N, C-alpha and C positions, 0 to 999 in steps of 0.2 A: 504493500500500500504506500510505502514511502516514496516510491518512484512517481506515483501519481499525486503526491501531496501538493495541494495548490499553494501558490504564493499568498493568495488572499481568498478566503472562503466567504461566500455570500450567505447570510443567515436571515431569513424572513421572520420577523417578529410581529405577532398579532397586536392589535390595539389594546387588548385586555391582558397582555402578557407582561411578565416581569423577567428581567435579565439580571443575573448575578455574575459579576466578574471579580475573580480573585487571582492573585499571582504570588510567586516567590514563596511557596510553601516549603520547598526544599525537603521533600519527603525522602528519607533514606531507608536502607534495609533494616534499621532499628529505630523504633519509635523513641523520640526525645520528649522531654517535658513540654517543649514548645509545640511540637507536631501533635502530641496527644491532646493538648488544649485546643489547638486549631481544629483537630478532628471532632472533638466534642461540640464546638460551637457551630461548625459547618453542618454536622449531622442534625443538630437541633434546628437549624434554619431550614434545612431541606424537609424535615418532618413537619414543619409548619406551613410548607408551601401549598398553595391552592391555585388551581387553574393552570393555564399553559405558561411556558416560559423557556428560558435558555440558561444554561450554566456554562460559563466560559472560564477555563483555567488559562490565564494569560502569561504563560511562560515560567520557567524555573519551578514548575510544580514538583519536579523530582530532582534530587541531588545526584547527578551522574558524574560531575567533575570532581567534587570533593570526596566521593566514595568510588575510586577507580575499581572497575570490575563489577559494580552493583548494577542491578537491572530494575526496570519499571515493575516487573512482576514481584520482585522482592519488596519493593516499597509498598505496593498494594497489599501484600501479605502482612506487612508490619502494621498496616492501618486498615484492618478488616471492616470496621464499622463504617468508615468513610467510603470504602469501595462498595459495600453493600448499599449504602444510601444513594450513591451516585447511580448505581445500576438500577435501583428501584425508580429513581427519578426519571432516568432515560426511558424506562419501559412504559411510562404513562403517555397517553396520546397528547400531541401538541407540544412536546418538550424535546429539546436538543441539548446535547453535551458536546462542547468543542474544547479541544486541547491545543493551545498555541505553543509552538516550540520557542524556548528561550535559549540562553547561552549555557546555563548549567545543565540543562537536559537536551543539549544540541544533538546527541546521538539519535534521538527519536526521528530526526529528519533523514538519517542515512543508514541506520543499522539494519533496516528491513525486518525487525522483530517487534520493537516497542510499539509502533503504531498499530500493528495487528493485535497485540495484547490489549491495548486500550480499547480497540473496537470490540474485541470479543468479551472483555470483562466489564467494561463500563458503557458500552454502546456509544462510544465517543468518536467524533471525527477529528482528524488532526490537520493543522495548517500552520503556515508561517505567520499569518495574520488573518483577521476577519473583519468583514463589514456587516454590522448589524443594521438591517433595514427595518425601521419602525414605522408603522402606520399611524399617522396623526391626522386630526381634522383638516390640517392645512396641506396634507399630502405626505409622501414618504420622506423620511429623514434618515440619514446614514450616520452611524456612530462607528468610527474606525477603532479597532482594538488590535494592538500589537505590543509585544513585550517591552520594547524600548531600548534594548541593548544596542540597537543599530545607531542610536544617538550618542553612544559612549565610545570614543576612539579606542579605549583599552579593551573593549569587549565586542567590537564590531567584526562580523564575518565578511570576508570577500565573497565566499560561496558557502552558504549554510548547509549545502548538501555534500560538501567535500570533507571527509574525515581528517584530512591532513591540514585543514585550515584551523590553526590554533592561535587565537589572539593572545595578547599579553595577559589578560585576565585569567586565562586558563593556566598559564605558567605560574602565576601568583598563587592561585588556589591549590594547584597540585604540587608545587615545589617549595614555595616560600612559607605559606601558612602552616603546613605540617611541621616544619622545623621550628617555627616560632612557638607553636603550641606545646612543644616539648618542655618549655619553661612554664611552670605553673602560673607564674606571674602574668603571662601573656595568653592564657588559655582562651580568653574571650576576644582575641584580637580580630578574628574573622567576623564577629558580630557587631563591629563598630558601625553605628548609624552613619557616621561621616568618617570614612577612612583617612581624610586629610587631618584628622585629629590624632593620628598615630603617635606623634611626639608627646602631645598632652596626655594621652592615655598611658604611655609608658612612664612618664614622669609622675603622674598621679598614683599609679600602682606602686612605684618605688617609695613614694612618700608615705602612703597609707598602709601598704602591706609589707614593706621591708622596715623602714624606719619606725613605723607605727607599732611594730611588735615590741619595740624596746621603750616605748614611751612610759610604761608603768613605773620605771625607776625614777621618773621625775617627781613622783609622789612620795618618795622616801623621806626627803627633808621635811615635808609637811607632816608625815606620819610621826617622825621623831619629835617634831614640835609639839604634837598633841600628847605623846606618851611621856615626854620629859617631866619629871616632878617639879612643879612650880613652888619650890621651897626657898631656894636661895636666889639672890639677885643675879649671880653669874649664870644660872641656868636660863633665866629669862633672856639674857643677852645672847646666849647660844641659840635659843629658840628663834629669836629675831634674825640672827645671822643665817640660820638654816632656811628660814622662810624666804629671806632675800635671795639666797642662793637658788632656791627652787624657782622663783620668779625669773631670775636671770637665765637659768637653764631652759625654762619654757620658751622665753623669748629667743634664745639661741636655736632651739629646735624649730620654731616657726620660721626663723630666718634661713636656716639650712634647707627646710622643705621648699621655701620659695626660690632659693638659689638653684636647687636641683630641678625644680619644675621649669624655671625660666630658661635654664640651659638646654632643656630637651624639648620644650613645647613647640619650637619652630619647625621640627621635623615634619615632612609631608610624605605621604605614601603614594600619591598619584593624583590624577585629575578628577577621579570620581568622588563625589561627595553630595551633600544635601543640596547644593546649588545646581546640580545637573538637571533638575526639573525645569530649569529655565529654557533648556534647549527644546525638549518636546513641547513645552508650552508655546514657544514661538512657532513650532511646526503646526500646532493646533490652530493658532491664529491664522496662519496661511491657509490651512485646509478649510476653515469655517468661513472664509471670506466670501465664497461664492454662494452661500445660502443653502447648499445641498447637504453638506456635511454638518451635522449638529455638534459633533465633538470628537475628541481623541482621548482614548484611555490607554495608559501605559502602566508598567510596573518598574522593575529592575532596580530603582534607587532605594527601595524600601521606605520612601518618604511619602506617606499618604497626603494627598492634596486634592482639593477641588477649587477651581478658579474659573471665573467667567473670562472669556476672550471675545474679541469682536466677532459677532455672528454665531457664537456657540460657547463651548466650555472645554476645559482640559481637566482630566482627572487622573490621579495616580492611585493605584489600588493598595499601595503599601505592601505589607508582607504578613506572613503567619509564622514568624520566626522569633528566636531570642535575639534581642538587640541591646547594645550597650550605648546608653545615652550619657552625654555630659551634663552634669548638674552643678549649679553654682554652690559655693561653700560659704559658711559663715566667716566673719572676721577677715583675716588676711590669708586664709588657708587656700591651697590650690583647689581647683575644681575636682569633683568626685565623678567617677564613671560608674554608673549604676546599670545593672542588667535588668531588663524587663521582658515579659512575654507579650508580644503584640499580635493582635489578630485584626486584620482589616480587609474590607472588600468594598466594592462599588455596586450599587443596585440601580437599574434603569427601569422606568416605566413611562407610560404616556398619560399625562394629565393636561389635556389640551395641547401640550407640546411635550417634547422629550424632557423628562425630569430625571436628574441624577442625584443620588444620595450616597454619601460616604459613611460607612459603618466602621466604627473603631472600638476596640476593647484593649485594655492593657492591665496586666497584673504584675506585681513585683516578682522577680526571680528568687529573691530571698537569700542571696549569698553575699550581701554587703557586710563588711566587717563592722564591729561596734564603733570603731573610730570613724569610718565612713558615714555611718548612720548619724553620729553626733555632728559631724562637720557639715553634712549635706543640708542645704536649705530646702524647705518644703516647696513643692511646685504644684500648680493646679492639677488635680487628679483627673485622669481620663476614666471613663466608665470601665468598671471591672467586667461587666457583661456587654456583649456587642450592642451598640447603640448608635443611632443616626446622629452624627455630629455636624453635618453640613448638608444643605439641600440647595440645588440650583435648578430652575429659578427659585429664589427664596431669599434667605437672610444674608448670608455672608460667605466668604470663602473660608477654606481651611488649609493650612493651620491659621488659627486666629492670631491677631496682633495682641498677644497676651500680657504685655508688660503693664499697661495701665489697668487692665481688668484684674490681673493677678495682684497688683498693688492694693486695689480696693478690697479684694478678698482677704489679703493679709491684714489690712486695717480692721476689717470686720472681726477677724479672729482675735486680734489684739484687744479690741473693745470688749468682746465677750470674756476673754481671759482676765482682763483688768477688773471687770465687774465681779467675776467669781473670786478672784484673789482678794480684792478689797473687802468683799462680804465675809470671806473666810477669816481675814484679819480682825474684822469687827466681832465675829462670833468668838474668836480666840480671846479677844480683849475682854469681853463680857465674862467668859468662863474664868479667865485669870483673875478678874476683879472680885468675883464672888467666892474664890477659894483663898484659903489662908496662905500667906507667904511662907517660904522656908525659914525656919527659926534662925539658922545660922546667918543667912543673908540679912534678915531683918535686924538682927542684933548688930551686925556690922554697919548697917545703914543708920541705926539710931545712935551710934557713936558720933555721927557727924550731923544729923538733922534732928529737929524736934519731932515728937511723936505725931503732931498734927500734920506734918508734911506727907508721910505715907498714907494717912487717912484721906487727906484731900486729893492726893494723886489717884488713889483707888476710885474715889467718886468720879473724878474727872475722866478716868478711863472709860467708864460707862457712858458718859455723855459723848465722848469722842467716838466711841464705837457706834452709838446710835447715829451720829452724824455720818460716819463712814457707810453705814447701811443706806442712808439717804443718797449719798453721792454715788454709790455703786450703780444705782439706776441711771443716773446721769452719765456715768462712764459708758454704760452699755449703749447709749445713744450718741456717744461721741462728743459730749459737751466739754468745751475747753475750760469753762469755769469749774466744772466738776473735777476735771483733771488737776487743776491748780489747787483746789481745796483738798483733794484727796492726798496729794503729795505733802501739803502742809500738815494735814491731820495725821498722816502716817509718821512723819517726823516727830510731831508732838506726842503721838501715842508711844513711840519708842522711848522718848524722854520720861514720860509718865510711868511706863513699865519699870524703868530703872529706879524712879523715885519711890514707887510704892512697895518695893521689896527686892530690888536688884534682880528683876526678872529678865536676865540677859537673853534667854532664848526668844521670848516674845518680842523684845526690842530688836534683835537681829532680823527676825522675820519681817517686822514692820519696816525696818530700814531697807531690807532687800527688795521688798515690793515697791517702796518709794523710789529706790534707785532705778528699778526696771521701768516704772511708770514715767520717770523723768526722761528716760531714753526714748520712750514711745510717744513723745509729744505730738508728732505729726498725725497720729491716729485719732486725734480729738480736735477736729477743726470747727465744731459748731460753737459759735459765740452768741451770747444773748443779745437781742437787738436793743435799741435805745428805749423803746417803749417798755420792754420787760424789765430792764434795769431801773428805769424811773419808777415803775409800779412797785417793784420789790423794795426799792429804797424808801418809797413813801410808806408802805406797809410796815417795814421794820422801824422806821423813824417814829411814826405815829404810835405804833404798838409799844415801843420802848418807852416813849414819853408817858403814855397813859398808864402803863404798868408800874413804872417807877414812881409816878405821881401818886397813884393809888396806894402803893406800899408806904410811901412817905407819910401820906395822910393818916393811914392806919397806925403807924408807929407813933406819930406825933399825938394822935388822938387818944392813945392808950396810956400816955403819960410815962413812957420809958425814960427814966432819969439816970443820972450818973455822970460820968465824964463825958466830955464833948463827943468823943468818937463812938460812944455806945449806940447812939441812934443810927449812925451810918452802918455800924456792924449789924444791928438788928434788921435794917432794911436789906442788906446784902444776903443775910441768912434766909430771910423770907423769899427773896427772888430765887435763891439756889435751892429752896425746898428743905433746908437743914434746920431752920428755927422751929421751936415749939410754938404753941398757941400764945398769942399775946394776951395780956390781962384785959379782961372785959370784952373779949371777942370770941367768936365761934372757933373751935379747933379746925374747921374746914377752910378758914380764910387763907391760911398759909399755903396749903396744897392747891387751892384754886388759883392763887396768884402765880404759883410756880407753873401750873398747867397753862395759864394764860400766856406767860412769857415763852414757854416752850412752843406753844401753838403758833405764836407770832414768828418765831424762828423757823419753824417748819413751813409755814405759809410763804415766808420770804424766800426760803430755799426752793420751794416748788415753783414759784414765779420765775426765779432765775434759771432753773434747770429744765423747765418744760419746753417742748419744741416751739419753734417760731410758727406763728399763724401765717397762713398764706395771705399775701398782700395783693389785692386786686389793683391792676394798673388803671390809669385814667381811661376814660371812654375813647379818647383819641388814640392812645397807645394800644388799647385793645383792638381797635379797628385796624391799625397799621399792622399789628402782629397777625391778625386774622388774614389779611390780604397776603402777607408774606407766606404764611402757612398754606394758604390756598394755592399759591403758585407751586410750592414744593409738592403738595399732594397731587396736583394735576400732572406733574412730571413723573413722580416716583410712587405715588400712593395706590398701587395696584392691588393691594390686599383687600379681601372682602370686608374688612373693618376699617380700611384706610381712610375713607371719606368721613368717618365718624370722628376723626381728629379735629374736625371743624365745628364741633359743638360749641354753642355760645358760652357754656359755663366752664370751658377749659381754658387753660393758659398754655403758652408755647415757649419752649426752650429751644433756641437755635444754636447750632454748632456746625461750622462748615456749611455743607449743602443739606443738612439734615434738620429735622424738627422732631421734638418730643412733646406730645400733648399730655398735659397732666392737670390735676386739681388737688388741692390740699384740703382734706376733710378730717376733722377731729385729730389733727396733728399727723395724719398719714398722707403721704404723697401717692395718689392713685394715678397710674399711667395706663392709657389705652388710646389707640392701639399701640403695637410695637413701633419703635422709632421709624420714621419715614425718611428716606434719602437714598443716595447711591450705595449699593451693597458694600463697596470697598471702604466706606466710611462708617459702617454700622458699629463696629466694635469700639472705635474711638469715640463715636458720638455717645454711646451708652456709658462708657467710662467717664466721660466728662459730665454727663448728666447726673450719675450717681455721686460723683464728687461734689457737684453743686447741691444735691439733696442732703448729702452728709454735712455740708457746711451749714445748712439750715437746721440740722437735727431731725430731719424727717425720715422715718422708715419708708422705703419705696415698695410699692405693691403694683405689679402689672396684672391687669385684668384682661382675659381673652388672649393670652400670648400664643403665637403660632409655634408649632413644633420646631420649625427651622431656626427659631431664635433661642432655643433652650441652651445650646452650647455657650452662647454669649452670656446668658444670665447665670449659668452655673459657674463659669470661669470668674465672674464678678462676685461670687460668694453668696448668691441668692438661691432660693429653693423653689423649683417648680412643683406644683401639685396639680394633678389632672382635674379638670373642671367639667369637661363634657365634649361634645362633638357638634360641629355645624354640618348641615346637610348641603351638598353641592350636586345639583342635577346636571347630568350631561345632556344638554338640549339636542345635540346632534344625533344621539342614539335613543332619545325618548320616543316611546310609542304607547298608545292606549290599547294595542292589540295584546292578546294573550290572556290566559286564565288568571295570572297574578294581578292583572289590571281590571278585573271584572267590576269590583265595587267602585273604583275610581271612575271607570268608564260609565257606569250607571249613573253616578252623581252628576257627571259632566253632561250627559245626554238629557237628564231630567231638567237641569237648569236651562240648557239651551232650548229645549222644547217649550219651556215656560216663557220664551220671548226675550231672554236676556242676551245682551251683546256686550262686548268689551272694546273700548277704544283706548288708544295710547296717546299720551300728551307729554309735552315738556312742561313740568310743573312751574317753571319760572315764567311762563308766558300765558298762563291761564286767564280767561276772562274773569272780571271781578265777580260776576253773578255765579259762575261755577265755583270760584274760590269760596264764596259765602256758603253755598250748598254743601261743599265737601267739609268745610270746617264745622258746620252744624252736624254733619253726619259723624265726624271724628269724635265728637263729645258723647255720642249716644252709647257706644259700646266701651267707652273708656271706664276703667275701674278706678274709682276715687275722683276727687276734684282736680287732681294735678297729674300731668304726664311726667313720668320719671324713667330713668334709665341712664346708663353712663357709657357703656362700652359698645352697645350694639343698636343704637338709635341716634338719629341726627338731632332730635328734639325740636324741630321746627318744620313747617310746611310752607311751600309756595313762596319762598324768598327769591326775589329776582337775582340775587347774587349766586344762588345755588344752581348754576348752569350745568347741563350735561346729565341731569337726572331723568328717570323714566317713571311715568305715572300710568298705572293700569286702572281704568275706571269701568266698573260694571254698571250698565244702564238697564233699568227695568222696561217692561212693555210700555209704560207710560212715558218713557224717555227721561226719567229722573234718575240721578245716581243712586245706586243701592249699596255700593261698596267700592273700595279702592285699595290699591297697594302702591306704595312709593318704593322705588328701587334706586340704589346708588351705584355708580359705575365701579367695576372691579376688573381691572385690566389683567390681573394675574390669572383669572379664569376666562378671559375674553368674554365677559358678560356682565352680570349685574348681581347685586346682593340686596337682600330684604332690609328695608328700613322700618316701615310701619304699615300695618294692614288694619283696615277698619271696614265694618259692614253695618248696614241699617239693622235696628232691632225691631222693625215693624213685623207684625205677625205674618204678613203675606209674602215676605222674602223667604224663598225656599232654602232648606238646608243644602249645603254643598256649594254655596255661592263662593266661598273662599277658594275651594278646590277649582271651581270653574275659572276664577280669575287667574290662579297660578297656571293652570293648563293652557289657557289662552295666551298667557305671557310666554310660556315655553314654546308654543307653536309659532308665535310671532318671532321670537328670537331664532328659532330653527329656520324660519324663512329668511331671516336677515343674515344667517351664517354665523351668529354668535354661538359660543360653546357652552358656557356655564351659567347656572342660576343658583345663587346662594339662598337657602331657605332658613327656617328657624334654627335656633340653637337648642340642642337637647342636653340638659344638665346630667352629667354622670351616666350617659347612655352606655358607655363601655362597661361599667360596673353592672348596670341593670341587665345588659345583654350577656353577661358572663364572659366578656372578652378580655377583661382586665382582672388579673389575679386568678388564683385557683385554690382548691381545697376548702376546708371548713370555714376559714375566715371569709373567703369570697362569698360563700353561701349565706353567711350571717349578714354581710354587707348588703347583699341583694334583698334579703327579707326586710331589713330595716328600711332600705330605700323605697321598696314597694309600699311599705306601710306609710312612710312619710310622703311618698310621691302621690298617694291617693288624695292627699289634701292640697298638694301643690301642682297637680296635673303634670308631674315630671314624666311619668311613664306614658301618659296620654299624648304628650307633645312628641315624644320619641316615635310612637306609632303613627302619628299624623304625618311626620316627615318620611317615615319608612315606606309609606305607600308609593312614593315616587321613585323607589329603588335608587337612592342617591349614593354618592360617594361620601364617606364620613371622614371629616378632617378634625383631629383632636385639637382642643384648646386648653390652656392651662392658666392658673393663677400663680403668680410668682411672688413668693413671700421674702421679705428682706431678712427676717430672722424668725426662727421657729418659736423663740420665747415670746415674741410680740405678735404671734399669729392671732390670738383672740382680738387684740386691738385692730389689727389689719382686717380681720374678717368682719368685724362690726362696721368698719368704714366702707368696705365693699358692699355689705348688705344695705347700708343706708344709701349709697350712691346708686345701686341698682333698683331701689324701690322695695326691697324686702322688709325694711323697717322704715318708720316715719322719717321723712326728710326734714332737714333743718329749715326753719323759716328763712326766706330770702334766696335760697338756692332754686326753688321751683320756678321763680319768675323767669329765670334764664332758660328753662326747659319747657317750652310751651306745648309741644306735641312730642310724645315719646313712643315707646315700643308698642307693637301690637300684641298678639297672643304670645309671642316669644318672650 
C-alpha cells in the first residue's frame, strides 16, 4: 500500500461531523507514563463520540526513530485499549481514520508493512498529508492537515519515500540523544519543549540536582545556634558568628549557582524551538488568502497553538508526550525545568462556518526535587483533564498572553492568603490573651515593668485582635487602607505579646506576617474615595465627641472627687470598659458607653473599608460612551449577547479597541456580555479591566460568559460555574417535516388557518401609531410593573439609534398586532438573537402564537440565506438533561432542580426550546472569589429580576426580557 500512498488525501466531511486531529504521540513498543495517559484520554473521547466524523493522526504517532528496530504492530500491542477504540470507531458508518506520516514514523511511507498493518488493525488510510473538505452553509471549505516537519530544515525530507534520506534530526535522535541520556542528569533532554534551551537546562540541572544535594550542610550553623546552651555570654557570640557564617555561605551558594547557570545558559542545540510555529503560521496565511482554504493544522513542534490569520486560522495540535518546560524561580535563583505530561488535540466542526477548538490537558510528572519545588514559582495551571482552551471563531488565540492575567491571579491568591493569615493571627492573639503567661517569663518581665503593664497589654491584645479580624475582610478585597492598618496592628500586636508575658512565639508570628504583608503591597490597590473618607471621619469625629462628652458629664455629675487627675482617669476607664459603676448611676452605664464607643469605631472602619459605589457619569459623558461602545459593537460584537452591551443602565470601560460593559450593584461589578473587541486584544483588555475593578475594590462577576472565554477568566484567577445553555436554531436545515415536528407543525398550521400573518420591520423606523400599539401590547403580558433583566435583554424598544434590529410582528385577522418578537443582530451565527417577545393576553388569541412567530422568522431568515437564530436561555439545562455530571450526586441535583424548576418554569423553558431541535451552547457565570459567591449571587439575582430591584435602576430599563 505504501507505493500507492498519496501525497495528499482528500477526506469529505459531512456538515454534522466532527474531526479530531492529534499528533506526536510517539507510541513505542513499551507503554510510558505519558503514552498511557494519552491512551486513557483519547479512548475516553472516542467513547463519547456520537455521529459521523474523522480521526486524523497527524504524524509522529509512532516512535520508529528513537526505538530502532521497533514496529507499528509492537506499538499497537503496547497500547491495546487505544487500538481497540480506534478500530471500533472506524467500523461505524460515516467515520474515517487517517494516519499522516511524520518524521519519527517516516518508515510507514516506504517499509511496505506498516501501512498495511494500520489498515488491517485500525481501518486507517495513510498519506503524507490530507485535505479535509467540510460542508458549510457558504459552500465547501478545505482544512489542510500535515505534520509540519517539512517547515523545519533539520527534519525536512528531500524524498519521504526514500529510506536513505536521513535529515539531521534523525542523527540527533538516534546518535546524540542516547549518549546524552546515559547521564542521569540529562535523562529528560529529549523532552525539552524548546531544544534551544539546552544550555539553560543543563545549567539548571547542575545547580538543583548536583549542587543542591549538598545544600543541607548550610543549615548546620543554624542548627548549632539553636542547640548551643545560652548560659554564658561567649556562647551567644559564637551563636551570632555561626548565624552570620550561614548567611554568608547561603549567599555564596546562590552566587555560585548563578555563575554556573550564566556560563552555560547561552548554549543552543539547533534551530528548532517554540518559535518555529511562526513558519507554518505564515504558510497558513498564504494558503487562506484565496478564501478556499479555511486553515492549516500542523504538529511537530509540540507547541499547541490556535491563531487567526487573514482569511482563516492556523492550529498546532501539540503532543501527547512528556515535556520539560522552563519555569521561573523565586528570588535570584536560576530557572527550574519541570517535566509535565501533556495531552493535546484539535477538534473541527461546522457551526455556520468551520470552527476549530484546541483541547489541552496537563498533569505534573512528579519527579521534581524538593529544592526545585521550593524554588519554582507557581504558574497558571492548565486543566488536568482534557478541556477546550481556545475556540476560533471565538474568544482569543492560544497560548494566551498570560503575564498580566497571571499577575492578577497571583494578587488574588495573595489577598486570600493575607486575609487567612491575619485572621489566624487574630485568633492566636485572643487565645494567648485568655491563657495565663508562663510563670518564669512573667517573673522576668515584672522585674522590669509594673504589674499593671502586662494586664493592660493583655487587654489591648484582645482589642487589636478584634481589629485584625475586621481588617482581614478588607484585605480579602484588596483594600490599601486595610493593608496599612493590618501591618501597623501586627507590629503593635507583636509588641503587646512581649509586654504581656514575653510571648516570643506569638510576637515572631505577628512580625513574620507583617513583614510578608509589607512585601505584598502591590496586591492591595483599592483606596477609599474622598466621599468614604469624609463620611468615616465625620462619623468617628462626631461619635468620639458625643461619647467623651457623655462620659465626662456622667463622671462630673456623680461627684468623683480627689486629685485633679482622678476625673480624667475615671473617664478613660469608662471608655475602655474597665471602670466599675459610678456612684449614683446604673451599673449598665459603663458597659453601654464602652459599647457605644466600640460601635463608632466599627462603623468608621466599615465606611473606610467597604467597596466604592459605582459613580454614574454625567448625561453627556454617558451618551458619548454609548456612541463609542456602539461603534465597537457594530464592528466586533458578533456574539448572540453582544448587542446587549448597549443597555442604558450599563457603563463602559474602554481599552485599546475593546469595550467592557459593566454595572456596579451592591458593591459587585457585574459584567455582561464578554468583552467586545479584536480577539488579539481580549486577554489584555480583560487584564486591564480586572485591574481597574480591583483598584475600586469591586469583586467582578461575569454573567452569561461564553465557553470560549473560560481560559481567559481562569488564567485571571476567577471561577466559572455552569449556568445553562442558549438554544441556536440552524435556519438553513430547519424543517417542519417529520414525526418529531408533529406538535410544532400542528400549532403553526392552526394559527395560520386562524388568519394570522407575520410581517418584518426595522424597529427604528416604525410609524408612531404602530409604536403606540406595540408598547401597549408589551405591558399586557409583562410580569410586574417594571421590565428587568441584565445580560440577555436590551431593555428598550423602538429607539431610533438602535439600527440594524429585526422586529417580527404577528397580525390578527382584524389587522391589529397580536404579538411581536424583537431580535438583535448576531454576526457570529450569521443571524439574529432573541431580545424580547410579547403577545396579547386577549382570550381570542390562539395558543401557539409565539411558536408561529418564531417559525415564520426562521422561514424568513432561511429565504434570506441567514444561518442562525438564537432563542431563549435554558437555566441549568445540562444538569436537568443529565448531560453534566454522573452518579448519585447528579441524580440528586436533577431531582432538586425539577422540584425547584416547577415553580420557576426552568424545565418548561428547556422543553419549549427543545422543540426546535436547536444546537445548545453553554453559558457560565464567572465568580471572582468563591468566598464572596453569596454576595455575587445576590447581585446577579437582583440584576436579572429574580429579587426586587433597587429603586432608581428600573427607570433605565424600560422594556426587558420576554418569557426567557
